[in-house]
LORO-218314 format. One line per field, with one value per residue (C-alpha): x, y, z. Coordinates in steps of 0.5 Angstrom, whole numbers, plus 2048, in hexadecimal, padded with zeros to 3 digits. Example, Ala and Ser with C-alpha at 12.3 -4.5 7.8 and 13.67 -1.06 7.14 Angstrom:
2
east: [819 | 81B]
north: [7F7 | 7FE]
up: [810 | 80E]
% end
This chain:
163
east: [83F | 839 | 833 | 835 | 83A | 840 | 845 | 846 | 84D | 852 | 859 | 85C | 864 | 866 | 86C | 86D | 874 | 875 | 877 | 87E | 880 | 879 | 874 | 873 | 86D | 86B | 866 | 861 | 862 | 860 | 85A | 858 | 859 | 855 | 84F | 84F | 84E | 848 | 84C | 849 | 850 | 857 | 85C | 863 | 868 | 86F | 874 | 875 | 872 | 86C | 86F | 86A | 864 | 864 | 865 | 860 | 85B | 85C | 85B | 855 | 852 | 854 | 850 | 84A | 84A | 847 | 849 | 84E | 850 | 857 | 858 | 85D | 862 | 869 | 86D | 871 | 877 | 877 | 87D | 87E | 877 | 877 | 872 | 86B | 866 | 863 | 85D | 85B | 853 | 853 | 857 | 859 | 85C | 85F | 863 | 865 | 867 | 86C | 86F | 870 | 874 | 878 | 87A | 87C | 880 | 883 | 887 | 889 | 88E | 88C | 887 | 885 | 880 | 87E | 878 | 879 | 873 | 872 | 871 | 86C | 868 | 868 | 865 | 85F | 85A | 857 | 85B | 859 | 85E | 860 | 865 | 868 | 86B | 872 | 876 | 876 | 870 | 871 | 870 | 868 | 86B | 86E | 867 | 863 | 865 | 863 | 85C | 85B | 85C | 859 | 853 | 84E | 853 | 858 | 858 | 85D | 85F | 85F | 863 | 864 | 86C | 86E | 867]
north: [655 | 653 | 656 | 65B | 65E | 65B | 656 | 64F | 64F | 64F | 650 | 64B | 64C | 653 | 654 | 65B | 65F | 65B | 655 | 658 | 658 | 654 | 659 | 661 | 663 | 666 | 661 | 667 | 669 | 662 | 662 | 669 | 667 | 661 | 665 | 66A | 664 | 661 | 65B | 657 | 655 | 655 | 64F | 652 | 64D | 64F | 64A | 646 | 64B | 64F | 656 | 659 | 655 | 659 | 660 | 65E | 65D | 663 | 667 | 663 | 665 | 66C | 66D | 66B | 663 | 665 | 662 | 65D | 659 | 656 | 64F | 64D | 648 | 647 | 644 | 63E | 63B | 633 | 630 | 62B | 62D | 634 | 63A | 63A | 63F | 63E | 642 | 642 | 641 | 642 | 644 | 63D | 63D | 643 | 640 | 63A | 63F | 643 | 63C | 63A | 640 | 640 | 639 | 63A | 640 | 63E | 638 | 63C | 641 | 648 | 64B | 644 | 63F | 638 | 634 | 62D | 629 | 625 | 62B | 62E | 628 | 628 | 62F | 630 | 631 | 638 | 639 | 639 | 637 | 639 | 636 | 63C | 63C | 63B | 639 | 632 | 62F | 629 | 623 | 620 | 61B | 621 | 624 | 61E | 61F | 626 | 625 | 620 | 624 | 62A | 627 | 62C | 632 | 631 | 635 | 635 | 63D | 640 | 645 | 649 | 64C | 652 | 651]
up: [69C | 6A1 | 6A1 | 6A6 | 6A2 | 6A6 | 6A3 | 6A5 | 6A4 | 6AA | 6A9 | 6AD | 6AC | 6AE | 6B1 | 6B5 | 6B5 | 6BB | 6B6 | 6B5 | 6AD | 6AC | 6AD | 6AD | 6AF | 6B6 | 6B9 | 6BB | 6B3 | 6B1 | 6B6 | 6B3 | 6AC | 6AD | 6B0 | 6AA | 6A5 | 6AA | 6AB | 6B1 | 6B4 | 6B2 | 6B4 | 6B7 | 6B7 | 6B9 | 6B8 | 6BE | 6C3 | 6C5 | 6C5 | 6BF | 6C2 | 6C9 | 6C5 | 6C0 | 6C6 | 6C9 | 6C3 | 6C2 | 6C9 | 6C9 | 6C2 | 6C6 | 6C4 | 6BD | 6B7 | 6B5 | 6BC | 6BC | 6BC | 6C1 | 6BE | 6BC | 6B7 | 6BA | 6B8 | 6B9 | 6B9 | 6B2 | 6B0 | 6AE | 6B0 | 6B3 | 6B5 | 6BC | 6BE | 6C5 | 6C6 | 6CD | 6D3 | 6D4 | 6CD | 6CE | 6D4 | 6CF | 6CA | 6CF | 6D2 | 6CB | 6C9 | 6D0 | 6CF | 6C8 | 6C9 | 6D0 | 6CC | 6C6 | 6C4 | 6C6 | 6C0 | 6BE | 6C0 | 6BF | 6C2 | 6C2 | 6BE | 6C5 | 6C9 | 6C4 | 6C4 | 6CC | 6CC | 6C7 | 6CC | 6CA | 6C4 | 6BC | 6B7 | 6B0 | 6AC | 6A8 | 6A1 | 6A1 | 69B | 69D | 6A1 | 6A5 | 6A3 | 6A4 | 6A9 | 6AD | 6AE | 6B0 | 6B8 | 6B7 | 6B4 | 6B9 | 6BF | 6BC | 6BA | 6B7 | 6B9 | 6B3 | 6AD | 6A6 | 6A5 | 69E | 69C | 696 | 697 | 692 | 68E]
% end
């Protein structure tokens, strides 16, 4: 904890009940719970969509904008790579994130999404990337273009599943 009594911990990989079969919590409840724990922020990252982020921001604004600020993001499926978390740093990043989700959904069967890695590399402005822990991380060579393109805005996520 910091000297102000607040923790520096921020959960970055929270799925809401809009991530069907993956998340169970209402986005507003996630924001409220984070506020009760005095967390500075909470990352709402539904799978291949921004559904929970929008609702979480509304709940945060309705609550007086105090406490845990929702970080707007999504867990994006990248074809032949795995999943990544993308967070919008600004309005331009939000637009890029929306374009990526739309492109991935338009080419995929209903209920699925797959963004091509080249598309991701073309729309990095205003975005921060977190590589999420999957059963098999991509090989280091596959990460090189991402590291170079997201210079200073790429992180490796850590998760403690079922521990």
